[in-house]
C-alpha positions, 0 to 999 in steps of 0.5 A: 589912874594907874592903880586900876586898869578897870575901875568899877562902881562898888555901889551902896552897902556895907560890903567889903571894898575889894580890888582884884588883880587884873589877871583874875577873871571877873564876869563882864570885865576884860582880863588884861594881865596888864598887857596891851596885847591882851587888852586890845583883843580880850572880850569881857569874861563870861564868868567869874574865876571860881575863887571869886565865889566867896566874895560874891556870897559875902556881898563884897563890893568890887572897886576895880581890876588892879594894875600889875607888872605886865603878865605878872612877869616882874617884881618892880611893879612898873607897867609900860602901857597902863602906867605904874601905880604910885608908891604911897611911901615914895612917889619916886620909888617902885611900888613892887610887883607884880601885884602893884596895883593891889598893894597901892589900892590898899595903901591909898584907901581905895580898897579894904582887901585885894587879891594878888597872885604870887609866883616868886613873891608878887604878893609879898614884895609890893606889900613890903615896899608899900607898907601893907600886908600880904599872904602867899597861900599854900600851893594848890590851896586856892583854885587858879581856874580863870587866872592868867598863868605865869608858871603853873607849878609855882602860881598862887593867889592870896589876899592883901590888906592894910593889916592882919585883920584885913588878911583874915577877912580876905582868906574868909572871902577866898575860902568860906569857913576859914578860921584864924582863931588859933594860938600864935606860934611859940617857937620861931627860927630866925633865918640868917642868910650870910650869902645875901646882902640885907640892909642892916636897918631891915635886919634890925627891924625884923629882930626888934619886932620878934623880940617885942612880940616875946616869941622864942627865937633861935637863929638858923640858916638854910645853906641852899637858899640861893640855890633854891632861888636859882632853881625857882627862876629856871622853872619860872622862866621856862613855864612863863615861855610856855604860858605866854606862847599864845602871845609870842607865837602871834606876830601881831600880839607879840608886837604889842608886848612892852619892851621889858617883858618882850626882852624877858620872854626872849631871854627865857627861851634860852633856859636849858632843858637840863637846867630845868630838870636839875631845878625840879630835882633840887626842889624835892631836896629843898622841900625836905630841908625846909621840912626838917627845919619846920619840924624843929620850929613852928615858923621861920622868920626873915625879911621879905625884901632885902632893901628899901624901895628903889627908884623907878628909873632902872627899877626893873633891872633889880632882883627883888625875889631872893628872899621870897622865891624859894618859898614858891619852890617849896609851895609853902605859905608865907606872910609879909607884914610891915614893921617900923625901922630906924629909916624913913620906910617900914620893912617887911617881916616874912613869916613862913610855915608848913603847908596849910598853916595860914591860920597860924601865920595870921595868928602870929602876925596878929601878935607881932602887929599888936606888940608894935602898936 
């Protein structure tokens, strides 16, 4: 079963069915991060990651540790060792990643809520490609102790679900006391990014959804968006090398890495120091640029992924993160929700806000969702 790496019996009761991405520690279960190198050597975790506390208090029923792209180091969702979760919209297409199993568990009905991680888009991308919802939280909002790291200055954990109500529940589990009962946004900047090639059906679907929700929408642009993507990648690659040194530095463990991830880590060693320094400097300017825009508008809107789910073959060679990774660089929260298109698959509509406005994102997402049904 490729959706889960470890399946568990949720037992009786009416608690929410919860899937947890298998880079988050759950007491009594091994944490594999989707990698044979860890699966062959990891003992069961002795304690839950702190972010599991709310779910335990609410009586959530764990259905399993969800599959993922190995070490969370890729956005296609392909896993060479454990198998690739099957995209419910098209079995021949990638599910998106790295939180692939979390999205598929929701879409196939195995879970009501799932936890995923998002370093460059890994919650939002599989949500968009599988027709579900996902929330990238503000950097630092959810504690990451007990979570296998990829790039610590970019890593976040957030909820995934089939709909906005499920995301609200997920936030209540991750952050007891969370309250999404706020008014939706009134003003939205619709980002047009001419340097990026976006499928016209996806662009049209985003516009239609915003119009049907009767939001006040103004076209805008962020000229440095692609520069932000490149800066994010420089930082992510450098930090991924450091995070995974315990594996690459041990010849026996390194030999157990999948070919895709092994090659990616090797290439990441070539990132230059001066490029990382320049990327971190640029990040501060980019944060200011987005803050100015978010001073004029409550939220930003754009597609989550520029294209529909591509085929499995060669899927790991595609760049998925151009519309998502700049928000990890800025540390801002972002919501992806499915919207219908004139094509065979839904698109992901991405809403972005200032730090800490997850409730506003969910309230606005709820308004859009209601307008579409």
